[in-house]
C-alpha positions as MATLAB code, in Angstrom:
seq = 'MSESLKYAEVHLGSQGYLVIPASLRLALGFEEGDTLIARNEEGRLILEKQGTIKQRLKARFSHLPKSMSLADELIAERREESNREAFE';
ca = [
      54.217   43.181  190.676;
      50.668   42.763  191.369;
      49.842   39.698  193.303;
      46.512   39.755  191.043;
      49.002   39.223  188.142;
      52.130   36.526  188.270;
      51.392   34.013  184.934;
      51.008   34.681  182.158;
      51.123   32.408  179.014;
      54.239   33.625  176.699;
      54.955   31.898  172.866;
      58.714   31.530  171.593;
      58.324   32.695  168.249;
      59.864   30.821  165.151;
      63.214   33.160  165.612;
      63.311   33.028  168.984;
      60.970   36.119  169.880;
      59.142   36.344  172.538;
      55.878   38.532  173.147;
      55.475   39.447  176.254;
      51.592   40.278  177.163;
      50.532   43.934  178.023;
      48.966   43.053  180.758;
      52.332   41.387  182.442;
      54.158   44.582  181.035;
      52.086   46.671  182.372;
      52.202   45.113  186.269;
      56.014   45.068  185.726;
      56.622   48.186  185.022;
      58.055   47.528  181.345;
      57.922   49.854  178.595;
      58.605   50.076  174.884;
      62.484   50.663  174.755;
      63.343   49.167  178.319;
      66.961   47.498  178.079;
      66.384   44.301  179.774;
      69.046   42.144  180.936;
      68.281   38.018  180.938;
      69.753   35.614  182.629;
      69.263   31.536  183.222;
      68.905   31.298  186.820;
      68.423   27.186  187.931;
      66.556   26.450  184.406;
      64.617   29.656  184.411;
      64.626   32.391  182.306;
      64.675   36.157  184.634;
      64.231   39.366  182.487;
      65.081   42.274  184.293;
      64.931   46.146  183.752;
      68.803   47.308  183.165;
      67.570   49.854  185.713;
      66.598   47.507  188.445;
      69.571   45.474  188.369;
      71.643   48.505  188.972;
      69.602   49.933  192.093;
      69.776   46.641  193.629;
      73.693   46.649  193.176;
      73.816   49.900  194.501;
      71.924   49.003  197.675;
      74.089   46.118  198.200;
      76.903   47.780  197.910;
      75.522   51.071  200.016;
      76.766   50.237  203.299;
      81.148   50.503  201.918;
      82.507   54.018  201.972;
      82.418   56.190  198.779;
      86.278   56.273  199.333;
      86.893   52.594  198.562;
      87.326   50.951  195.711;
      86.651   47.209  194.794;
      88.548   46.610  192.164;
      91.419   47.799  194.375;
      90.124   45.833  197.138;
      90.006   42.701  194.149;
      93.449   43.396  193.287;
      95.094   43.612  196.499;
      93.408   40.291  197.148;
      94.949   38.378  193.894;
      98.266   39.914  194.739;
      98.552   38.432  197.659;
      97.365   35.136  196.737;
      99.794   35.233  193.927;
     102.460   36.242  196.489;
     101.670   33.529  198.898;
     100.808   30.542  195.741;
     104.839   32.030  194.637;
     106.047   30.654  198.508;
     104.662   27.896  198.514;
];
C-alpha cells in the first residue's frame, strides 16, 4: 500500500454495507468483482483479497517438499495422540 494513503474514512450503511473509497481501493489494488475475505483480528476488521491470502500461504509452506501431505501429517499426529490417551 502506498505510504501516502494509509487511512480513509468509511461509513457503515443501514444494512451493514461498507463503501471503500476509490482512493483506498486503488492503493490496495482492489477491483470490482474481487473476492475479499474479512476477518476479526484483535477487534480490527481486516479485508484481504482471496488471491493475496493464497500467495501468503503458498510462501509460508513453500519450504515443504511437494510430496509431503499436511493432511496426512495431521491425521498421523492425531492418531498418535489418540493412542497415547487410550493407554493412559
